[in-house]
N, C-alpha and C positions, 0 to 999 in steps of 0.2 A: 788620591789624596787622603790623608787621615788628619782629622782635626779633633782637639780637645775643646769641648764646649763647657765652660764654667759659668755659673750665674748666682746671683744672690749671695754673695760672700758676707754682706752686712757686717763690715768691720771686724770680722773674725779672723785675725792674723794667723793664730795656730792653725785653724782648719785650711786656710789658703796655702800656707808653707807646706802642709802635709800632702795637699793635692798637687801642688807643683812639683813636690819630690817624687810623687807616684807618676806623674805625666813624664818626667825626665827619664824613667826607667822603660818607656814605651817608645815605639817608632811612630812619632808624631810629627807632621809637616808644619802645623801651627796651631796656636792656642788663640781662642776668642773668648771675650766675656760678654755675657748677656744683660748686664746691668745690676743695680743695686749694690754698689760697692761699700756703701756706709749705712749706719744706722743699727741699733740694738746692741752693739758691743763696743768696747773702748779703744779699738785701734783705727779710726777712720782715716787719719793721716797716713799711718803706717801702710794701711792697705793699698791706698791710692799710690803711695811711693813705690810699693813693691810692684803694683801692676804697671806703673810708668817705667821702672828701671828694667823690667822684663820685656818692655816694648809689646805688651799684650793689647791688641786693638779691641774695641768693643762698642756697645751702645749705651745709650743712658737709660737707667731704670727710673721708675717714679721716685724713689728717694734721693737719687743723684740729681734729677732736674729740679725737684723741689728744694733741696738744700741749696743748690747752686743759685737759685733765683730767689731764696728767702720766701718761699710761698708760705701760706698760712697753716698748711698741714701737709702731711707726707703723701696723701693720696692713697692711703692704705685702707683696706677693708677689715672690719672688725667683727669678730665672733661673738662678742658680748660687750657690756660696758666696762668691764674690768680690762679687757683687752684694749678697748679704745683708749681708756686712761693711761695705760702703759705705753701705748703707741705714741700719744702726745708727749709723755715725759721723755721717751727716747728721741723723739724728734727734737724737742727743746734742747736736750743735752748735746746732741749731734751738732746742732746749729751753733751752739756756744763753742764747741771744741774744734771744729775744723778750721784749718788754717786758709788764709787767702789763696795759697797755692793750691790747696785741695779744691776750693770752690772754682778757681779758674780751670783746673782740669775736668771737673764734673760738668761745668758749663759748655765744654767744647765737645763733649761726647755726641756723636750723631744718634738720630732716632733709629735708624736702620742701617744694616750693612748687607750688601748683596755680594756673594763670593761666586766666582766661576771657576770651579776646580779644574776644568779642562781648557781654560783660556777663553777669552771673549771672542775669539776669532772662529769659534765653532758654535754649534746649536746644542752644546752639552748642558748638563743640569746646572741650576742655580741654587745656591744655599742662602736663604735669607734670614738674617738674625733680627729680631726685635725683642723688646722686654715683655710688653703685654700683648697687644693685637695690632692691626695695621693702623689704627687710627689714633690710639692712646696707649702710653705706658702704664696707665692705672687699671686697664682692663684684665680681669682675670680669666684665663683660658685654661680651665681645668678638665679632667677626663669626663666630667659630667656634660660638657658641651656635646650639642648633636653634630652629627655629620653634616647637616645643612649649614649650621654656624661655621664649622671649619671650611666647608667648601666656599662660602662667601668671604670668609678671611682670606683664604688662598687666592680667590679671583680678584680681590682688592689689592693684593700684593703682587698680582700678575704672575702667580705661580701655574706651572704647567706640568703635566705628566712627567715623572721623574725628578721633579724638584723636592727641596726640603725646605720647610718652614720651622725654625726653631725659636723657643722663647722660654721665658722662666716666669717669675713674678708669684706663681703659687706655692712654691717651695715643695711641690709633690712631683716626682718624675713619672712621665707616662709617654706613650707614643701610639700613633694610629695612622693608618694609611686610608685617605679619603679621595677618590677620583684619581688615584696614581700619584697623589702628593704625599709626602711623609710629614706629619705634624709631630713634633718632638718638644716636649717640656723637659728642659734639662734639670729640673729639681733645684737643690740648694747646696752650696759649699758650706755656708757658715750659719744656716738656721733652718735645717730640715723640719718638715711638718708631717713626716709619714711614719712617725714613731720609731724612726732609726736614727740615732743621734750622730752616726757617722757622716762625715762630709760626702757629697756625691757630685759626680760629673758625668758627662757622656763622652765617649769616643765615637765619631762619626766618619765612616768610610765612604767616599764617593769616587766612582771611577767610570770608565766607558761602558763596562760591563754591569753597571749597578753598584750596589754598596750595601752598607749595613751599619747598625749602631749598637752600642753596648754601654749599659749603665754600670759605672764603677763606683764602688763605695769604699771610702778610704778611713782607716782608724786614726784618729789624732787625739791629743790630750784634751778631752773634753771638760775634765775637771779643772785644769789650768785655766781655760777660757772661762768657765763658769766662776771660779774664784776671782779672777780679774774684774768681771762684771761686779761681783759682790763687793769688791774692795773700792769700786768707783762709786760715783754718785747715781749710777744708773740703778733701776728698780731691781731687788734681788729676785723677783719673779721671773725676770730675763734669764737669770742664770739656770732657774729650775726648768724653763723651757728648753734650754739647750740640753740639759741632762736627760729630759725625757723625749727628745726628739720631736717636740711640738705637742706631745700627748697632753690632753687636759685632765 
């Protein structure tokens, strides 16, 4: 089975549409999203409508669950005081502009999804999808996390040798095998932070004889997305962030 794993779209409709066009050119059995459909860009309702119309299942990111529940903040981590200010402004704008239908959709997203590519009648591998870690969708699992941290995360999710644990939230793609379990951070479709402004997603192959994964980067009209942010009431710095691929 081949899956396309997309994450952290963050209301960037041009990036999402470019990724979906790219996925359609590939032999993919299913698409899953790993959360954070909204925030930071001016198309929260349109992105949710697209995900719903394409029947793409997925999990709740921190931005999704906090917007859905009108929480006091988005549960984001801030690099500095300026980023914290921008995050609060983005969160306030998003809460003001999401429709009731969008909030209902976000509220219904599950915390985790377990996929059994070979069917539940065999002892084959499980692919587990979360946004952050096993306990909270606000926990950042970056490449700096130790093998011990990942092993404990895998154990808490019930992962065994041959399984895959996929997550997002950091906006930086990476992967590592610890104790026979593949840990895969899918990066970001709509707001990369690895100094590459292109949209990113992962192709994941899982079969009886093992599998593999591939990071795919997709060109899209970054300037159009940035201009739309600048034309909205969102802070212009969020447009610059897109152009730079998250570089400060």
